[in-house]
FIGU-314011 format. One record per residue (C-alpha): x, y, z. Coordinates in pm, 1 decimal. Each point is the difference from the previous one (the first is absolute). Layout:
// residues N
SELO         u         v         w
SELO         X         Y         Z
...
// end
This chain:
// residues 623
SELO         u         v         w
SELO   -1259.1    1588.9    -600.7
SELO     222.4       8.1     254.5
SELO      -4.4    -249.4     307.7
SELO     160.5      29.4     323.3
SELO      53.5    -349.7     153.3
SELO      71.7     -87.3     364.9
SELO     111.6    -301.9      82.6
SELO    -136.4    -205.1     288.8
SELO    -186.5     212.7     275.6
SELO     259.1     311.6     -24.1
SELO    -286.8     263.4     -95.0
SELO    -242.1    -135.7     249.0
SELO     286.1      40.0     272.0
SELO      70.0     331.6     -96.5
SELO    -361.5     125.2     -22.8
SELO     -47.0    -139.0     366.3
SELO     271.9     174.9     130.7
SELO     -91.2     318.5    -190.7
SELO    -365.1     -21.2     159.7
SELO      96.4     -18.3     328.7
SELO     162.9     317.8       3.2
SELO    -227.7     332.6       8.5
SELO     272.6     208.5    -161.6
SELO      38.2     -35.2    -393.3
SELO     326.5    -258.7     -84.4
SELO     214.8     -46.5    -266.5
SELO     192.7    -255.6    -164.2
SELO     244.6     -54.0    -300.4
SELO     -71.6    -307.9    -181.3
SELO     257.4    -104.3    -302.2
SELO    -123.7    -228.3    -249.4
SELO     181.9    -198.0    -293.3
SELO    -182.3     108.2    -334.2
SELO     -85.7    -274.3    -266.9
SELO    -159.7      92.7    -332.3
SELO    -283.6    -229.6     -68.5
SELO    -193.9    -127.2    -311.7
SELO    -161.0     177.5    -146.4
SELO      63.4     358.5     112.9
SELO      33.0       2.6     346.0
SELO     226.4      18.0     330.0
SELO      23.9    -227.6     287.8
SELO     145.5     144.2     286.7
SELO     155.4    -293.5     236.7
SELO      38.9     173.5     374.3
SELO     373.2     -40.6      98.7
SELO      29.9     189.2     316.8
SELO    -210.8     192.3     243.9
SELO     202.4     296.2     165.2
SELO    -184.2     137.9     315.5
SELO     135.0     336.3     164.0
SELO      77.3      45.1     349.0
SELO    -155.3     275.6     248.5
SELO     300.3     203.5    -111.5
SELO     -17.3     -55.8    -353.2
SELO    -350.3     214.6     -43.2
SELO      44.0     375.8     -72.8
SELO    -351.4      48.7      12.1
SELO    -291.4    -250.0     134.5
SELO    -360.1      83.3     135.2
SELO    -349.4    -139.0     -49.6
SELO     -25.8     152.8    -354.6
SELO     378.1      52.9    -136.2
SELO     289.3    -221.7      11.3
SELO     338.1      97.0    -148.9
SELO     328.3    -228.8      64.8
SELO     346.1     168.4      20.6
SELO     208.2      32.4    -287.0
SELO     275.0    -181.8     142.0
SELO    -227.6    -324.6      35.4
SELO    -128.9      54.6    -377.5
SELO     317.2      28.5    -150.4
SELO     161.5    -286.9     154.6
SELO    -287.6    -207.1    -155.1
SELO     -31.4     204.7    -349.1
SELO     382.6     -84.2     -28.0
SELO     -50.0    -373.3      33.4
SELO    -328.0      11.3    -253.7
SELO     250.0     189.4    -236.4
SELO     287.3    -226.1      56.9
SELO    -193.1    -324.8     -73.9
SELO    -274.4     138.1    -247.0
SELO    -295.1     -68.2     225.4
SELO    -327.9     158.3     -12.4
SELO    -126.6     259.2     295.9
SELO    -295.5     -48.2     186.7
SELO    -101.5     290.7     228.0
SELO    -192.5    -119.5     231.6
SELO    -209.2     200.4     284.2
SELO    -329.9     -73.5     230.1
SELO    -325.4     157.3      46.1
SELO     -77.1    -169.7     320.9
SELO    -362.0     149.8      44.8
SELO    -138.2       4.7    -315.9
SELO    -290.0    -213.3     -32.9
SELO     -32.2    -262.5    -296.0
SELO     252.6     -18.3    -238.5
SELO     216.1     306.0      47.0
SELO      -6.9     257.3    -254.7
SELO     333.0     264.3    -130.8
SELO     -49.6     328.7     184.8
SELO      30.9     336.5    -204.4
SELO     307.6      41.5     188.0
SELO     165.4    -366.6    -123.0
SELO    -100.3     119.1    -325.4
SELO     196.6     295.1      19.3
SELO     319.7    -108.2     160.3
SELO       3.4    -302.2    -231.3
SELO      82.8     194.7    -336.2
SELO     358.4     107.5     120.0
SELO      48.4    -309.8     130.4
SELO     -85.0    -182.8    -301.5
SELO     220.5     201.9    -219.8
SELO     314.4     -53.2     244.8
SELO     -90.9    -416.4       8.6
SELO      22.0      12.8    -399.6
SELO     320.6     165.0      25.3
SELO     152.4    -192.6     249.3
SELO     -95.9    -352.4    -122.8
SELO     -88.8      27.5    -361.6
SELO    -223.9    -235.9    -242.7
SELO    -168.3    -163.7     276.4
SELO    -354.1      94.8     170.1
SELO     -16.9     160.0     357.5
SELO    -287.3     -55.5     218.2
SELO    -199.7     192.6     273.1
SELO    -164.9    -280.5     250.2
SELO    -251.0     130.5     243.7
SELO     -99.0    -197.4     320.9
SELO    -336.7      46.0     208.4
SELO    -175.2    -158.2     268.5
SELO    -213.8    -232.5    -258.3
SELO     201.4     -23.9    -331.9
SELO     264.2     129.0    -217.7
SELO      -0.3     245.0    -293.1
SELO     308.6      46.8    -268.0
SELO      86.2     178.4    -301.5
SELO     284.9      90.2    -227.3
SELO     212.2     254.5     187.3
SELO    -136.5     336.2    -127.4
SELO    -278.2    -148.5    -216.9
SELO    -333.8    -114.7     -28.7
SELO      44.3    -396.5     -73.2
SELO    -111.4    -219.8     202.8
SELO     293.5    -238.7     146.9
SELO    -154.0    -390.7     108.0
SELO     118.7    -111.3     328.1
SELO      81.9    -335.2      80.1
SELO     109.3    -235.8     274.6
SELO     127.5    -343.9    -110.4
SELO      11.0    -287.3     211.8
SELO    -232.6    -278.2     119.7
SELO    -264.6     258.1     -30.1
SELO     -29.4     225.4    -324.2
SELO    -129.3     316.0     109.2
SELO     -75.5     258.6    -246.2
SELO     -14.1     374.0     158.1
SELO    -242.9     239.7    -117.0
SELO     -94.2    -159.2    -368.5
SELO     -23.3     286.4    -261.9
SELO    -355.4    -140.3     -78.5
SELO    -297.1    -132.2     258.0
SELO    -151.4    -196.3    -274.4
SELO    -387.7     -98.7      58.1
SELO     -67.6    -346.5     110.2
SELO    -250.8    -191.7    -232.4
SELO    -279.4    -177.4     141.1
SELO     156.0    -332.5    -140.3
SELO     248.9     -16.0     254.6
SELO    -256.0      43.1     323.9
SELO     103.0    -346.3     131.1
SELO     384.1      91.0     -29.5
SELO     -84.7     304.6     179.6
SELO    -163.7    -161.0     268.4
SELO     317.7    -216.5      71.4
SELO     248.3     289.6     -31.3
SELO    -168.8     339.7     -26.1
SELO       2.3     292.8    -262.3
SELO     339.3      54.2      61.4
SELO     150.2    -356.9     -57.2
SELO    -201.0       4.0    -336.5
SELO     139.2     341.2     -99.9
SELO     377.3    -133.2      82.1
SELO     -71.4    -283.0    -217.8
SELO    -159.5     246.0    -310.3
SELO     284.1     213.4      48.0
SELO     304.0    -220.9     -72.5
SELO     160.6     -50.3    -315.7
SELO      57.0    -410.8      -2.3
SELO     258.3    -201.7    -200.9
SELO     -34.0    -348.4     -70.8
SELO     291.2    -196.6    -141.8
SELO     -78.1    -347.5    -168.6
SELO    -390.9     -24.2     -93.4
SELO     -17.7    -396.0     -19.0
SELO    -174.3    -227.6     266.9
SELO      48.4     218.4     303.1
SELO      54.1     330.5    -161.0
SELO    -332.3       1.8    -218.4
SELO    -193.5    -105.5     355.0
SELO     179.9     294.9     153.1
SELO     -87.3     247.9    -283.6
SELO    -393.8    -152.9       3.6
SELO     -22.0      46.9     356.4
SELO     169.0     350.3      56.2
SELO    -253.2     136.4    -243.2
SELO    -284.5    -138.4     215.1
SELO     140.5     163.2     264.6
SELO      17.6     369.0    -158.8
SELO     367.0      19.0    -121.3
SELO     -49.7     216.0    -290.2
SELO     394.0      81.6    -112.5
SELO     184.3    -297.8    -120.3
SELO     355.7     -77.1    -174.5
SELO      33.1    -325.4    -148.3
SELO     312.3    -186.1     -95.6
SELO      26.5    -306.2    -172.6
SELO     219.5    -127.3    -279.7
SELO    -214.2    -294.0     -99.0
SELO    -285.4     -97.4    -210.8
SELO    -289.7    -261.3      81.9
SELO      90.9    -357.5    -101.9
SELO    -223.9    -303.3      -6.1
SELO     137.0    -133.6     339.1
SELO     -64.1     358.2     189.8
SELO    -368.7     -57.9     -66.0
SELO     -95.8    -206.3     292.6
SELO      98.7     273.9     250.3
SELO      25.2     363.9    -178.9
SELO    -338.8     152.1     100.8
SELO    -155.6     248.5    -231.6
SELO      56.3    -187.8    -341.0
SELO    -201.5      -9.8    -280.5
SELO     -11.7    -249.9    -302.6
SELO     255.0      88.9    -200.1
SELO     238.6     131.0     202.2
SELO     279.1    -224.0     -40.7
SELO     278.3     192.4    -131.5
SELO    -138.5     326.6     144.9
SELO     233.3     213.1     241.9
SELO     -94.5     -65.6     365.1
SELO       2.0     347.5     103.1
SELO    -268.8      57.2    -307.4
SELO    -213.1    -282.5     168.6
SELO      36.6     154.9     359.6
SELO     -86.8     376.4    -138.5
SELO    -300.8    -143.7    -139.4
SELO    -115.4    -163.1     299.1
SELO      78.6     297.6     229.3
SELO    -184.7     241.2    -253.5
SELO    -299.8    -206.5      19.4
SELO     -41.6       6.1     393.4
SELO     114.5     377.5       9.3
SELO     -36.5     175.0    -335.5
SELO     140.3     321.8     111.1
SELO     319.9    -189.1     128.6
SELO     344.8     152.0    -117.2
SELO     189.0    -314.1     -95.8
SELO     356.9      28.8    -179.7
SELO     141.9    -298.2    -158.0
SELO     355.4     -95.5     -83.0
SELO      37.7    -346.7    -172.0
SELO     398.5       1.4     106.3
SELO     206.6    -153.4     279.7
SELO      86.2     208.4     320.3
SELO     369.0    -112.8     -27.8
SELO      18.1     240.5    -309.6
SELO      50.2     351.2     180.3
SELO    -248.8     166.3    -218.9
SELO    -262.8    -228.0     125.8
SELO     135.4     -19.3     363.2
SELO       3.3     379.9       3.5
SELO    -370.0      31.5     -38.3
SELO     -36.3    -153.7     354.8
SELO     147.1     305.7     160.6
SELO    -346.4     194.4     -81.8
SELO    -234.8    -231.3     199.9
SELO    -100.9     -39.3     324.7
SELO     -10.8    -371.8      80.8
SELO     128.6    -307.4    -174.8
SELO    -112.6    -331.3     -27.9
SELO     279.0    -265.2    -108.1
SELO    -170.1    -278.0    -158.9
SELO     297.5    -130.7    -217.9
SELO     158.4    -338.4      44.7
SELO     324.9     139.7    -134.7
SELO     277.6      16.7     268.9
SELO     174.1     283.6    -174.8
SELO    -316.4     189.4       8.5
SELO     -44.9     -55.3     363.9
SELO     345.4     107.0      73.5
SELO     -67.5     309.6    -160.7
SELO    -312.6      76.5     147.8
SELO     153.5     -66.8     335.6
SELO     253.8     245.9     -41.0
SELO    -244.7     273.2    -155.4
SELO    -228.2     -38.6     285.6
SELO     283.1     132.5     276.2
SELO     201.5     208.9    -273.6
SELO    -301.6     221.1     -68.2
SELO    -210.9     -72.6     297.6
SELO    -274.7    -160.0    -238.8
SELO    -216.4    -248.0     191.1
SELO     -65.6    -323.8    -169.7
SELO    -180.9    -335.0      65.1
SELO     214.4    -317.4    -152.1
SELO    -155.0    -339.5     -30.1
SELO      64.1    -318.6    -108.3
SELO    -183.1    -331.7     -54.7
SELO     180.5    -379.5       7.9
SELO    -137.6    -336.6     -82.4
SELO     230.8    -279.4      24.4
SELO     -58.6    -346.9    -190.9
SELO     161.0    -335.4      -5.3
SELO     -91.3    -224.6    -270.1
SELO    -349.3     141.8     -52.4
SELO     -84.6      46.4     411.6
SELO       3.9     333.3     197.2
SELO     248.4      15.5     255.2
SELO     -40.4     336.1     107.7
SELO    -210.2     317.6     -91.4
SELO      13.5     334.2     146.1
SELO      45.7     357.1     -45.1
SELO     193.7     321.5     163.1
SELO    -118.0     384.6      31.8
SELO     247.6     232.5     139.6
SELO       4.7     386.5     -13.0
SELO     330.3     223.4     -54.0
SELO      21.8     334.0     162.3
SELO     211.0     176.4     247.9
SELO       7.5    -171.0     319.1
SELO     -80.1    -339.7    -146.8
SELO     208.5    -274.0     -94.7
SELO     106.9      -9.8    -368.1
SELO       0.9    -337.0    -227.8
SELO     394.4     -31.5      88.3
SELO     -73.1      17.9     397.5
SELO    -263.5    -294.2     -66.9
SELO     206.4    -331.4     -92.2
SELO     -95.0    -227.2    -290.8
SELO    -202.8     278.7    -174.6
SELO     294.3     110.7    -261.0
SELO     201.3    -230.8    -167.7
SELO     365.9     173.9     -74.8
SELO      70.9    -238.9    -308.2
SELO    -349.1      51.7    -154.2
SELO      31.1     386.1     102.0
SELO     318.9       1.8    -182.3
SELO    -153.6    -210.9    -301.3
SELO    -271.7     248.9     -49.0
SELO     221.0     301.7       2.9
SELO     255.2    -143.7    -246.1
SELO       4.1      76.7    -347.9
SELO      13.0    -300.5    -252.5
SELO     371.8      65.7     -73.7
SELO      50.3     -28.8     397.8
SELO    -222.6    -288.8      52.1
SELO     188.7    -225.8    -296.5
SELO     318.6      96.2     170.1
SELO    -105.1    -118.2     334.9
SELO      64.5    -389.4      66.0
SELO    -261.2      43.6     294.2
SELO    -269.9      16.2    -263.3
SELO      87.6    -261.1    -273.3
SELO    -256.6    -242.8     -35.2
SELO    -270.5     220.4     159.9
SELO    -363.6    -102.5     -87.4
SELO    -303.7     203.9      66.1
SELO    -239.4    -247.1     137.4
SELO    -351.9     175.6      21.4
SELO    -165.1     -52.1     350.0
SELO    -319.2    -131.5     142.7
SELO    -271.0     300.4      30.3
SELO    -372.5      -5.3      91.8
SELO    -238.4     292.0      31.9
SELO    -145.5     -89.9     340.0
SELO     338.4      17.1     160.8
SELO     106.3     317.5    -204.5
SELO    -320.7     177.4     138.0
SELO      50.2     -57.3     329.9
SELO     342.5     113.4      37.6
SELO    -126.3     324.9    -223.6
SELO    -258.6      64.5     237.1
SELO     239.9     -21.6     280.6
SELO     217.1     239.6    -160.8
SELO    -302.7     244.6     -57.7
SELO    -126.7     -42.9     368.2
SELO     337.1     118.4     115.8
SELO       5.3     304.3    -251.7
SELO    -336.1      86.5     162.2
SELO     162.1     -36.5     371.5
SELO     267.7     236.0    -126.6
SELO    -162.6     274.3    -185.3
SELO    -366.8     -16.3     152.2
SELO      58.7    -119.6     362.9
SELO    -172.6    -352.6       7.8
SELO     122.2     -74.6     355.7
SELO     285.2    -250.0     -68.3
SELO     381.4      20.6      36.2
SELO     111.8    -292.4    -200.4
SELO     217.8      98.1    -282.3
SELO     150.8    -337.5     -76.9
SELO    -236.9    -297.8     -27.2
SELO      67.1    -372.0     -81.1
SELO    -238.8    -234.4    -163.5
SELO      49.0    -398.5      36.4
SELO    -289.1    -165.2    -195.0
SELO      47.8    -374.6     100.8
SELO     -22.2      59.1     408.8
SELO    -247.9     297.0     -86.2
SELO     220.3     293.4     165.6
SELO       1.8     319.2     -44.4
SELO     267.6     203.9     246.1
SELO     160.5     334.0      67.5
SELO     368.5       1.4     -65.2
SELO     182.3     213.3     261.1
SELO     347.0      91.5    -177.4
SELO     181.3     300.0     117.6
SELO     201.2     206.4    -221.0
SELO     380.6    -129.4       5.6
SELO     269.2     241.7     146.5
SELO     196.6     120.4    -294.0
SELO    -197.6    -179.0    -289.1
SELO     130.3      91.8    -327.8
SELO    -332.2     104.4     -90.9
SELO    -233.1     151.6     249.4
SELO     271.4     129.5     253.9
SELO      70.9     374.7      32.2
SELO     335.4     -81.1    -110.7
SELO    -110.5    -149.6    -334.4
SELO    -292.8     103.3    -220.1
SELO    -225.5     157.0     235.4
SELO    -130.9     331.5    -153.3
SELO     308.6      48.2    -233.4
SELO    -259.2      89.4    -247.3
SELO     202.1     124.7    -311.0
SELO     313.6      14.5     202.4
SELO      54.4    -355.6     -90.5
SELO     -38.2    -186.8    -297.3
SELO    -325.0     -99.8    -152.6
SELO     -48.0    -388.5      78.3
SELO     -25.5    -112.6    -371.3
SELO     146.2    -298.2    -139.3
SELO     249.6      -7.1    -277.3
SELO     -86.9     -30.0    -364.6
SELO     181.3     -78.5    -328.7
SELO      93.2     359.3     -36.2
SELO     202.6      37.4     315.6
SELO     371.6     -26.4     -35.0
SELO     214.8    -313.8      35.9
SELO     213.7     -16.1     345.6
SELO     280.6     229.0      46.1
SELO     341.4    -153.4      70.6
SELO     133.9     365.6     114.1
SELO     -83.3     298.6     231.7
SELO      70.5     367.1      72.8
SELO    -115.2     262.8     215.0
SELO    -118.5     259.3    -226.2
SELO    -155.2     261.6     201.5
SELO     -28.4     166.7     348.2
SELO    -293.3     164.5     132.0
SELO    -149.4     116.1     316.0
SELO    -335.6    -118.3     -12.5
SELO    -102.5    -368.8     -88.8
SELO    -249.3     109.5    -283.2
SELO     275.8     186.6    -175.7
SELO     240.4    -326.5       7.0
SELO    -253.1    -231.1    -129.2
SELO     -90.8     218.0    -275.3
SELO     359.2     -22.8    -116.1
SELO      83.1    -365.2     -11.6
SELO    -184.5    -123.5    -329.1
SELO     195.6    -323.4    -107.1
SELO      65.9    -314.0     216.1
SELO     331.3      17.6     175.6
SELO     -50.8     418.0      34.4
SELO      75.9      72.9     365.4
SELO     -60.0     369.3     140.6
SELO     130.1     120.1     375.1
SELO    -269.6     184.0     212.0
SELO     235.8     211.5     237.1
SELO     -86.3     297.1     232.5
SELO     207.1     211.2     242.5
SELO     294.0    -222.6    -100.3
SELO    -189.7    -322.7     109.3
SELO     -46.9    -277.5    -235.9
SELO    -372.9     -75.6      24.4
SELO     -94.1    -256.8    -258.9
SELO     139.8    -175.8    -324.6
SELO    -300.1       3.2    -291.9
SELO      74.2    -274.7    -210.0
SELO    -190.5    -125.8    -306.9
SELO      17.3    -381.0      31.0
SELO     238.3    -139.1    -244.5
SELO    -237.9    -286.9     -27.9
SELO    -166.3     170.8    -256.2
SELO    -337.7      -5.5     196.1
SELO     -43.4     374.3      -1.3
SELO     -24.7      48.5     372.9
SELO     197.9     262.2     193.8
SELO     173.8    -107.1     301.3
SELO      30.3     226.9     298.8
SELO     307.8    -121.0     186.9
SELO      42.0     160.6     357.6
SELO     355.1     132.4      39.6
SELO     -77.2     170.5     361.3
SELO       1.3    -196.7     330.6
SELO    -206.4     240.8     159.3
SELO    -315.2    -136.4    -217.6
SELO      75.5    -364.9      57.4
SELO     216.5    -266.7    -154.2
SELO     230.0     174.5    -223.3
SELO     217.7    -146.0    -298.6
SELO     352.6     199.8     -41.9
SELO      78.0     140.3    -293.7
SELO     398.6      40.7     -97.0
SELO     184.2     201.5    -274.4
SELO     355.2    -110.4     -39.4
SELO     216.9       6.7    -305.3
SELO    -251.5     192.3    -170.9
SELO    -239.4    -275.2      -0.8
SELO    -317.6     -46.8     233.7
SELO     -81.1    -293.7     207.8
SELO    -299.6     -95.3     220.9
SELO      -0.6    -248.2     288.3
SELO    -178.9    -229.9      60.1
SELO    -195.2    -158.9    -308.7
SELO    -326.2      99.4     -86.2
SELO    -242.6    -302.2      49.6
SELO    -377.3     101.1    -141.2
SELO    -239.6    -227.6     150.8
SELO    -311.3     149.7    -211.1
SELO     -28.6     126.3    -332.3
SELO     277.2    -151.9    -216.6
SELO     132.9    -194.1     285.7
SELO     347.2      71.7    -140.9
SELO     318.5     -10.2     235.2
SELO     317.8     166.0    -105.3
SELO     338.7     173.8     127.4
SELO     111.8     343.5    -155.8
SELO     340.5     -14.6      35.3
SELO     284.2     205.0    -203.9
SELO    -244.2     121.8    -251.7
SELO    -126.5    -336.7     -67.6
SELO    -314.9    -169.3      62.1
SELO      76.2    -350.3     132.0
SELO    -306.5    -264.0      29.6
SELO     -40.9    -232.3     267.5
SELO    -117.1    -338.8     -22.4
SELO       0.5    -327.5     179.0
SELO     358.9     -62.3    -168.6
SELO     137.4     353.9       4.4
SELO     253.2     -43.1     318.0
SELO    -172.5     291.7      93.2
SELO      49.8     174.4    -336.9
SELO     368.3      37.9     101.3
SELO     189.8     123.6    -301.6
SELO     352.3    -127.0    -110.5
SELO     156.3     340.4     -81.4
SELO     233.3     148.2     298.1
SELO     -51.7     321.0     131.8
SELO     290.7     249.4      20.4
SELO      62.0     -44.2     354.2
SELO     356.7     -95.8     188.5
SELO       8.9    -354.2     103.3
SELO     216.7     100.1     264.5
SELO    -267.0     248.3     193.5
SELO    -229.8    -328.4      10.3
SELO     278.8    -247.5     100.0
SELO     105.9     278.2     269.4
SELO    -382.8      11.5     127.0
SELO      12.9    -366.0      83.9
SELO     334.6     -34.6     195.4
SELO      33.4    -178.9     328.6
SELO    -230.6    -309.1     -88.2
SELO    -309.9     270.5     -29.9
SELO    -314.8    -112.8    -189.7
SELO    -221.1     286.2    -123.7
SELO    -316.6      42.1    -251.1
SELO      43.0     155.4    -325.6
SELO    -212.9     282.6      89.3
SELO     198.2      54.6     331.3
SELO     317.7      44.8    -205.1
SELO    -131.4     223.8    -230.0
SELO    -110.4     229.0     258.7
SELO     333.4      11.5     128.9
SELO     158.5      55.0    -317.9
SELO    -243.9     259.3    -118.1
SELO     -93.8    -243.5    -305.1
SELO    -295.9    -155.0    -203.6
SELO    -108.1    -315.5     179.2
SELO       5.3    -225.1    -325.0
SELO     284.7     158.5    -119.6
SELO     172.4    -160.2     320.1
SELO    -171.9    -333.0     -49.3
SELO     114.0     -16.8    -343.5
SELO     352.8      53.0     116.1
SELO     -49.0    -225.7     299.9
SELO    -125.5    -290.9    -241.2
SELO     273.9      68.5    -208.1
SELO     274.9     -57.5     269.6
SELO    -184.9    -314.4      86.6
SELO      76.5    -146.4    -310.6
SELO     350.3     124.5       6.9
SELO      38.5    -205.2     348.2
SELO      30.5     332.2     201.0
SELO    -309.5      -8.7     173.4
SELO    -268.4    -241.6     149.3
SELO    -387.6      54.1     -26.5
SELO    -237.9    -116.4     257.2
SELO    -259.8    -246.1     -93.7
SELO    -372.7      19.3      78.4
SELO    -113.3     292.7     207.5
SELO     412.6      87.6      -1.1
SELO     -54.5      51.1    -401.6
SELO     154.2     335.3     -67.8
SELO     226.8      33.1     282.7
SELO     376.3     -55.5     -40.2
SELO     312.9     -75.4     178.0
SELO     366.3     -24.4     -90.9
SELO      82.5    -363.7    -137.6
SELO     185.5    -183.1     321.2
SELO     -24.0     343.1     189.2
// end
């Protein structure tokens, strides 16, 4: 199955513009291809290219053909970056959902062969837009492609099967119509965590008519779970929670397709299963799992509702209780944008293996304290989450996508949190729509390598995908270079977490690092500070990985590079004071090389270094 995913309202905007024209229109759409579990594709729309009037070779009410120059320009980008090609045109006067014409069938065959040769091993798509809907198929074939728009509304265009609506859903149909009911029934929904909130979510979704589930939880039922996990029977203690939930769902919906996985989403094989679903409910109390789902939602355009419940006590007295629900989707703020949801320390703990935890003094003496849990509060928050799902999928008329419940004052209110500009997760400069073009957000496990102490640039490629495939072990680096311009440095994180980092080297694309090759070795400036994932902070300098910390003196090494001291002293003559980066630019040297030499001259009494905000600035002593 191929799914074509548009973020936000890009498809609706395109359809509106196309249907305002009397003539057929054309657009070239490029999408990042991502293989999904079990054997499908998720094509994440990357860019939409519209021809100008001069770019059409032919255009009428029944036919459209863009010019070769326009097509080649976009096709060249697709080939260079490994993107899927979506050939989109309109039938603006077709009633109902449009159908491909015999002329479309005829012209697609040579186009399909050409596209497969142009960009290999990825599917390409024909997309048809009409006045009342869209239709898509694999280019040159008959296989239907499902089309989604993912934003605060999750819209599935042209479902492949218009399933009948059973009489048992009559009262729901009266609320949100047959189309809303079909939208619910068509989706494959994942629930992560089948405890106090997840089991309630599963029960409610089954009653609503969801009939395709993926259930993930590593745990079995213990005696203390029986006060809040719904669907349990006598003798279930010790039984996997996913199996209990599956049994409950099948009793409500006997024909339901329920896939279960007793595992942790931070394990890559388990986490990858989520790429094959249409909607996720995150019902886990693990910060690491939340961090993972948060990134996945934006990296793969996978809509998710995250929820949490809290009860605080003092000497047996409840001092606060409440809950939170938040939808994660393109255009909505993520958990990083929402202060207080993710704890970096807890994320770090969850993503560390036992060796790393034992070596980290922050976590020494950590005690796992079980928190209070009550079924009524779990059910309240779960119901808020399911109602938010109905608003996103079935069109219940509420725009709330982030909600807070405060129990003691009896308040439930909407939260208006805008996405942060430049957010490390949900901004377009981060994981947004990158799919398989960035590393899968899974946590490290025992089989991950130890930290690297060295690094090397082992390959140069024209495309990110080729560079990323060449870095296999911690410290491996590959350079993306096109037309003589260094675009990215692709780095397999030297911390051993398994993440592949993309470091921008091109100032035209935003803030950029500087990459130097001096005296046969590579250096990068400034340092790489990861605010998410393994949270490591390190310097790549003269072939060595230098780890930064509170007591590292900026990670400055003691070895002195081969720079003539006279050149630096000469640059600081006449009482001049300058920063080491400015001196490096003037001398065409690596900034950290200059910093090391300057500090060696400070120790020898030749130079003075500024204090406070002037640290890193130098002048000749007594000058």
